[in-house]
C-alpha positions as CSV (number, residue, x, y, z in Angstrom):
1,X,0.7,-2.2,10.8
2,X,1.5,1.5,10.1
3,X,0.0,5.0,9.7
4,X,-0.1,6.6,6.2
5,X,0.2,10.3,5.4
6,X,-0.5,11.9,2.1
7,X,2.3,14.3,1.3
8,X,2.9,16.7,-1.5
9,X,6.1,17.4,-3.2
10,X,6.7,20.6,-5.1
11,X,9.7,21.5,-7.1
12,X,9.2,24.6,-9.2
13,X,6.0,24.1,-11.2
14,X,6.1,20.4,-10.6
15,X,3.7,19.1,-8.0
16,X,2.9,15.4,-7.2
17,X,1.1,13.5,-4.3
18,X,2.7,10.6,-2.6
19,X,1.8,8.3,0.3
20,X,4.2,8.2,3.3
21,X,4.0,5.2,5.5
22,X,5.5,4.6,8.9
23,X,5.3,1.6,11.3
24,X,3.2,2.1,14.4
25,X,4.9,3.9,17.3
26,X,5.2,0.8,19.5
27,X,7.2,-1.0,16.6
28,X,9.8,1.9,16.0
29,X,11.9,1.3,19.2
30,X,12.7,-2.3,18.3
31,X,16.1,-2.1,16.4
32,X,15.6,-5.5,14.8
33,X,12.3,-4.6,13.5
34,X,13.6,-1.4,12.1
35,X,16.6,-3.2,10.4
36,X,14.2,-5.8,8.9
37,X,11.8,-3.1,7.8
38,X,14.6,-1.2,5.9
39,X,16.1,-4.2,4.4
40,X,12.9,-5.7,3.1
41,X,11.5,-2.3,2.0
42,X,14.7,-1.9,0.0
43,X,13.9,-5.1,-1.8
44,X,10.2,-4.0,-2.4
45,X,11.7,-0.8,-4.0
46,X,13.0,-3.0,-6.9
47,X,9.4,-4.1,-7.8
48,X,7.8,-2.2,-10.7
49,X,4.5,-3.3,-12.1
50,X,1.3,-1.7,-13.2
51,X,-0.6,-3.8,-10.7
52,X,1.6,-2.9,-7.6
53,X,1.9,0.2,-5.7
54,X,5.6,1.2,-6.1
55,X,7.9,2.1,-3.3
56,X,9.8,5.2,-4.7
57,X,11.9,6.0,-1.6
58,X,12.8,4.7,1.9
59,X,14.6,6.3,4.8
60,X,14.8,6.7,8.5
61,X,14.7,9.9,10.7
62,X,13.8,11.0,14.3
63,X,10.4,9.4,14.1
64,X,11.7,6.0,12.6
65,X,11.8,4.4,9.2
66,X,9.4,5.4,6.5
67,X,8.3,4.4,3.1
68,X,7.3,6.7,0.2
69,X,4.8,5.2,-2.2
70,X,2.9,6.1,-5.2
71,X,-0.5,7.6,-4.3
72,X,-3.5,5.8,-5.7
73,X,-6.7,7.9,-6.2
74,X,-9.3,5.2,-5.5
75,X,-10.6,2.9,-2.8
76,X,-9.7,-0.3,-1.3
77,X,-11.2,-3.7,-2.2
78,X,-12.5,-3.8,1.4
79,X,-14.3,-0.5,0.9
80,X,-15.9,-1.9,-2.3
81,X,-17.1,-5.0,-0.5
82,X,-18.4,-3.2,2.5
83,X,-20.2,-0.6,0.4
84,X,-22.1,-3.4,-1.4
85,X,-22.8,-5.2,1.9
86,X,-24.4,-2.0,3.3
87,X,-26.7,-1.8,0.3
88,X,-27.4,-5.5,0.6
89,X,-26.0,-6.0,-2.9
90,X,-23.3,-8.0,-4.6
91,X,-20.3,-6.3,-6.6
92,X,-20.9,-7.1,-10.3
93,X,-19.1,-10.4,-11.1
94,X,-17.2,-9.0,-14.0
95,X,-15.9,-6.2,-11.8
96,X,-14.6,-8.7,-9.2
97,X,-13.1,-10.9,-12.1
98,X,-11.2,-7.9,-13.4
99,X,-9.9,-7.0,-10.0
100,X,-8.9,-10.5,-9.3
101,X,-6.9,-10.8,-12.6
102,X,-4.9,-7.6,-11.9
103,X,-4.2,-8.7,-8.3
104,X,-2.9,-12.0,-9.5
105,X,-0.6,-10.4,-12.0
106,X,0.7,-8.1,-9.4
107,X,1.4,-11.1,-7.0
108,X,3.1,-13.1,-9.8
109,X,5.4,-10.1,-10.5
110,X,6.4,-9.9,-6.9
111,X,6.9,-13.7,-6.5
112,X,9.2,-13.8,-9.7
113,X,11.0,-10.6,-8.7
114,X,14.7,-10.8,-9.3
115,X,17.8,-8.8,-8.1
116,X,19.7,-6.7,-10.7
117,X,22.1,-9.6,-11.0
118,X,19.3,-12.0,-12.0
119,X,18.8,-13.8,-8.6
120,X,15.3,-14.8,-7.6
121,X,14.6,-13.0,-4.4
122,X,11.6,-15.0,-3.2
123,X,9.5,-12.1,-2.2
124,X,6.2,-13.1,-0.3
125,X,3.7,-10.4,0.6
126,X,2.4,-12.2,3.8
127,X,-0.3,-9.7,4.2
128,X,-2.8,-9.8,1.3
129,X,-6.0,-8.5,2.4
130,X,-8.9,-6.3,1.1
131,X,-7.3,-3.1,2.6
132,X,-4.1,-3.7,0.9
133,X,-5.6,-3.9,-2.6
134,X,-6.3,-0.5,-3.9
135,X,-8.6,-0.1,-6.8
136,X,-8.0,3.2,-8.6
137,X,-10.8,5.3,-10.3
138,X,-9.0,4.5,-13.6
139,X,-10.2,0.8,-13.1
140,X,-6.8,-0.6,-12.2
141,X,-6.2,-2.7,-9.1
142,X,-2.9,-2.4,-7.4
143,X,-1.4,-4.4,-4.4
144,X,0.2,-2.4,-1.8
145,X,2.4,-2.9,1.3
146,X,4.9,-5.3,-0.5
147,X,8.0,-6.0,1.7
148,X,6.6,-4.4,4.9
149,X,4.6,-7.4,6.0
150,X,7.5,-9.7,5.2
151,X,10.0,-7.5,7.1
152,X,7.9,-7.4,10.2
153,X,6.7,-10.9,9.9
154,X,10.2,-12.3,10.1
155,X,9.8,-12.0,13.9
156,X,8.2,-15.1,15.5
157,X,5.8,-13.1,17.6
158,X,2.2,-13.5,18.5
159,X,-0.7,-11.0,18.2
160,X,0.6,-9.4,21.4
161,X,3.8,-8.4,19.6
162,X,4.1,-8.5,15.7
163,X,1.7,-10.4,13.4
164,X,2.8,-12.0,10.3
165,X,-0.4,-10.6,8.5
166,X,-4.2,-10.4,9.4
167,X,-5.3,-13.6,11.0
168,X,-8.4,-13.9,8.8
169,X,-6.2,-14.1,5.8
170,X,-3.4,-16.3,7.0
171,X,-2.9,-19.7,5.3
172,X,-3.0,-22.8,7.4
173,X,0.8,-23.3,7.1
174,X,1.4,-19.9,8.5
175,X,-0.8,-20.8,11.6
176,X,1.2,-24.0,12.0
177,X,4.4,-21.9,11.9
178,X,5.6,-23.9,8.7
179,X,6.6,-20.6,7.1
180,X,5.1,-18.4,4.2
181,X,5.5,-19.1,0.6
182,X,4.0,-17.7,-2.7
183,X,1.1,-20.4,-2.1
184,X,0.3,-18.6,1.2
185,X,-0.3,-15.5,-0.7
186,X,-2.6,-17.5,-3.1
187,X,-4.7,-18.6,-0.1
188,X,-5.0,-15.1,1.2
189,X,-5.9,-13.9,-2.4
190,X,-8.6,-16.7,-2.4
191,X,-10.1,-15.2,0.8
192,X,-10.0,-11.7,-0.6
193,X,-11.7,-12.7,-3.9
194,X,-14.5,-14.8,-2.0
195,X,-15.3,-11.8,0.2
196,X,-15.3,-9.4,-2.9
197,X,-17.7,-11.7,-4.7
198,X,-20.0,-12.3,-1.7
199,X,-19.7,-9.1,0.2
200,X,-19.2,-11.0,3.4
201,X,-16.3,-12.0,5.6
202,X,-15.2,-15.5,5.3
203,X,-13.1,-16.3,8.5
204,X,-14.4,-14.3,11.4
205,X,-14.6,-15.1,15.1
206,X,-14.8,-13.6,18.5
207,X,-11.5,-15.0,19.6
208,X,-8.2,-15.5,17.6
209,X,-8.1,-19.2,18.2
210,X,-11.6,-19.6,16.9
211,X,-10.7,-18.0,13.6
212,X,-7.5,-20.0,13.3
213,X,-9.5,-23.2,14.1
214,X,-11.9,-22.5,11.3
215,X,-9.1,-22.0,8.8
216,X,-7.3,-25.2,9.8
217,X,-10.4,-27.3,9.9
218,X,-13.4,-26.0,8.0
219,X,-13.7,-27.1,4.4
220,X,-13.6,-24.3,1.7
221,X,-17.0,-22.7,1.1
222,X,-19.0,-23.2,-2.0
223,X,-19.4,-20.0,-3.9
224,X,-22.4,-21.4,-5.7
225,X,-24.2,-21.1,-2.4
226,X,-23.7,-17.4,-2.4
227,X,-24.1,-16.3,-6.0
228,X,-26.4,-17.8,-8.7
229,X,-24.3,-16.3,-11.4
230,X,-21.1,-17.9,-10.4
231,X,-19.7,-20.1,-13.2
232,X,-18.7,-23.6,-12.3
233,X,-15.1,-22.8,-13.3
234,X,-14.9,-20.0,-10.8
235,X,-16.4,-22.2,-8.0
236,X,-13.7,-24.8,-8.8
237,X,-10.9,-22.1,-8.8
238,X,-11.8,-20.9,-5.4
239,X,-11.9,-24.4,-4.0
240,X,-8.3,-24.7,-5.2
241,X,-7.1,-21.4,-3.9
242,X,-8.6,-22.2,-0.5
243,X,-7.2,-25.6,-0.2
244,X,-5.6,-26.5,3.2
245,X,-2.4,-27.9,1.6
246,X,-0.2,-25.6,-0.4
247,X,0.6,-28.3,-3.1
248,X,-3.2,-28.5,-3.8
249,X,-3.4,-24.8,-4.7
250,X,-2.5,-23.5,-8.1
251,X,1.2,-23.6,-9.2
252,X,1.4,-19.8,-9.3
253,X,-0.4,-16.6,-9.6
254,X,-0.1,-16.3,-13.3
255,X,-2.0,-19.5,-13.8
256,X,-4.8,-18.0,-11.7
257,X,-4.9,-14.8,-13.7
258,X,-5.2,-16.8,-16.8
259,X,-8.0,-18.9,-15.5
260,X,-9.8,-15.7,-14.4
261,X,-9.3,-14.2,-17.8
262,X,-11.0,-17.3,-19.5
263,X,-13.8,-17.1,-17.0
264,X,-14.3,-13.5,-17.6
265,X,-14.3,-13.8,-21.4
266,X,-16.9,-16.5,-21.3
267,X,-19.1,-14.6,-18.8
268,X,-19.2,-11.4,-20.7
269,X,-19.8,-13.0,-24.0
270,X,-23.3,-11.9,-25.2
271,X,-24.2,-10.1,-22.0
272,X,-27.3,-8.1,-22.2
273,X,-26.9,-5.4,-20.9
274,X,-23.3,-5.1,-21.6
275,X,-20.7,-5.8,-18.8
276,X,-20.0,-3.0,-16.3
277,X,-16.6,-1.5,-16.4
278,X,-14.7,-1.2,-13.2
279,X,-14.1,2.5,-13.6
280,X,-17.8,3.2,-14.4
281,X,-18.8,1.1,-11.3
282,X,-16.6,3.0,-9.0
283,X,-17.8,6.2,-10.3
284,X,-21.4,5.2,-9.7
285,X,-20.8,4.0,-6.2
286,X,-18.2,6.5,-4.9
287,X,-18.5,9.4,-7.2
288,X,-19.7,11.6,-4.5
289,X,-16.9,10.4,-2.1
290,X,-14.3,11.1,-4.8
291,X,-15.6,14.5,-5.4
292,X,-15.5,15.5,-1.7
293,X,-12.1,14.1,-1.3
294,X,-10.7,15.9,-4.4
295,X,-11.9,19.1,-3.0
296,X,-10.3,18.4,0.4
297,X,-7.0,17.4,-1.3
298,X,-7.0,20.5,-3.7
299,X,-7.7,22.8,-0.7
300,X,-4.9,21.2,1.3
301,X,-2.4,21.4,-1.6
302,X,-3.4,25.1,-2.2
303,X,-2.7,25.7,1.5
304,X,0.9,24.7,1.0
305,X,1.4,27.8,-1.0
306,X,0.6,30.1,1.9
307,X,0.6,28.0,5.0
308,X,3.7,27.3,7.0
309,X,3.4,23.6,7.3
310,X,0.9,21.2,5.6
311,X,0.7,17.5,5.7
312,X,-2.4,15.4,5.0
313,X,-3.0,13.0,7.8
314,X,-4.6,9.6,6.7
315,X,-5.7,7.3,9.4
316,X,-6.1,4.1,7.3
317,X,-3.7,1.8,5.5
318,X,-4.8,3.2,2.3
319,X,-3.9,6.8,1.4
320,X,-6.7,7.2,-1.1
321,X,-9.3,5.6,1.2
322,X,-9.6,7.9,4.1
323,X,-10.4,11.6,4.8
324,X,-7.5,14.0,5.0
325,X,-6.8,16.9,7.3
326,X,-3.9,19.4,7.2
327,X,-1.3,18.8,10.0
328,X,2.2,19.9,10.9
329,X,4.9,18.9,8.5
330,X,8.1,20.1,7.2
331,X,10.1,19.6,4.0
332,X,13.1,21.8,4.7
333,X,14.7,24.2,2.3
334,X,17.1,21.8,0.7
335,X,19.7,23.8,-1.2
336,X,17.8,27.0,-0.4
337,X,14.6,25.6,-1.8
338,X,11.7,23.7,-0.2
339,X,10.7,20.5,-2.1
340,X,7.3,20.4,-0.5
341,X,6.2,24.0,0.1
342,X,7.4,27.7,0.1
343,X,8.2,28.0,3.8
344,X,11.3,26.8,5.6
345,X,10.8,25.9,9.3
346,X,14.7,25.7,9.7
347,X,15.4,29.4,9.2
348,X,12.0,30.8,9.1
349,X,12.1,32.1,5.6
350,X,9.0,32.6,3.4
351,X,9.4,32.0,-0.3
352,X,11.4,29.7,-2.5
353,X,14.9,30.6,-0.9
354,X,16.3,31.1,2.5
355,X,17.2,34.6,3.7
356,X,20.7,34.8,2.5
357,X,23.5,32.4,2.2
358,X,24.5,32.7,5.9
359,X,21.2,31.8,7.2
360,X,20.7,29.0,4.6
361,X,24.0,27.5,5.7
362,X,22.7,27.3,9.2
363,X,19.4,26.0,8.2
364,X,18.9,22.9,10.7
365,X,17.0,20.9,8.0
366,X,18.9,21.8,5.0
367,X,20.4,18.4,4.1
368,X,17.5,16.1,5.3
369,X,15.8,14.0,2.6
370,X,12.8,15.6,0.8
371,X,10.3,13.1,2.3
372,X,10.8,14.5,5.8
373,X,7.5,15.1,7.7
374,X,8.4,15.6,11.3
375,X,8.3,19.2,12.6
376,X,11.7,20.7,13.8
377,X,11.1,23.8,15.9
378,X,13.0,27.0,14.9
379,X,16.3,27.0,16.9
380,X,16.9,23.2,17.2
381,X,20.4,22.0,16.7
382,X,21.0,21.0,13.2
383,X,20.9,17.2,13.0
384,X,23.4,15.0,11.1
385,X,22.7,14.7,7.3
386,X,20.3,11.8,6.6
387,X,21.2,9.5,3.8
388,X,18.8,7.6,1.5
389,X,18.6,4.0,2.2
390,X,17.6,3.1,-1.3
391,X,20.6,5.1,-2.7
392,X,23.1,4.8,0.2
393,X,25.8,7.1,-1.5
394,X,23.5,10.0,-1.7
395,X,22.3,12.4,1.0
396,X,18.8,12.7,-0.6
397,X,17.0,11.1,-3.4
398,X,17.6,12.9,-6.8
399,X,14.5,14.6,-8.1
400,X,14.0,16.8,-11.1
401,X,15.9,19.9,-10.7
402,X,18.0,18.7,-7.8
403,X,21.8,18.0,-7.6
404,X,23.0,14.7,-6.4
405,X,25.4,15.0,-3.5
406,X,28.0,12.2,-3.3
407,X,30.3,11.6,-0.4
């Protein structure tokens, strides 16, 4: 539903990578979509949990709305499953269970999210899929894209317009236009868990109506037909998650997490050889990919010290799960300093400060938010100050070493 760029923020000796996401270009001109995107993304910004990719800032500029999220150094669950399928192998059961536990915990935190005043917000992901689950090389699984799918999915449009998620992971009630609920996320989670365990797609079809018909009519698959090492409790849990009626699924994601924990504990007890750790499995399977990507990122970050404009272009929904190449970007000089690099495209200065206060005051990107990535050619008219949507009373998100400007 959007494109993701890997951006670097530098403030003095402080350097950190973030993932910046925008809706696809064909969605940016719809004011209703933009409004929903911003409203729901602001709600998602309230969510803080170890198993969720946090939204740290949101905003809107000439290229449309954007989200700034934590960068996860790892691969997606989809990449893990497809890698195993390529080798005609199965992902170790204990690795799948650990990922499942952490994803369920992240979903539960989202479903129980409350406002600062304690009001239950009823946040529903609506787009739980393998590519929206990031598994870091630290062994921690995180759910990404919270709020985005809900904001876009609020529009009742078909696949020719705006989808309420990926068709192969939509619950039966969503296909029947009965609305999404936390139980819908549990159905999608069941599909993801099944695909991770079997290294096979569950609901596929040449046409969209064929896939929808299978979701609505086919009975849930029996995991025991795909894995000999699947415990009966896990087989039964998948039957429950993939039930056609929401009321036949588990009551909430916390119950699912606890059941998976019990299954994992029983499975690894007395294992010989010992159970495989998630981080060790990822290193064995993707170590070469990780090393290559680390070199690319390090070279691109280094380039921000000497090159005018650098942004890492990521062509997938997962910032850590795609190749990156430098491309034009632009952080602005801020109050005479660039939060992303040591070059200001507004006034043309090289270094940490603009060329004198007179030039700095005329800098066309001086008051833009630090997450800005669109290029402004030198000599353009200075745009109106952009205000943070997460902190409406400020012209830019306060970071270490920055001064908060208030109206």
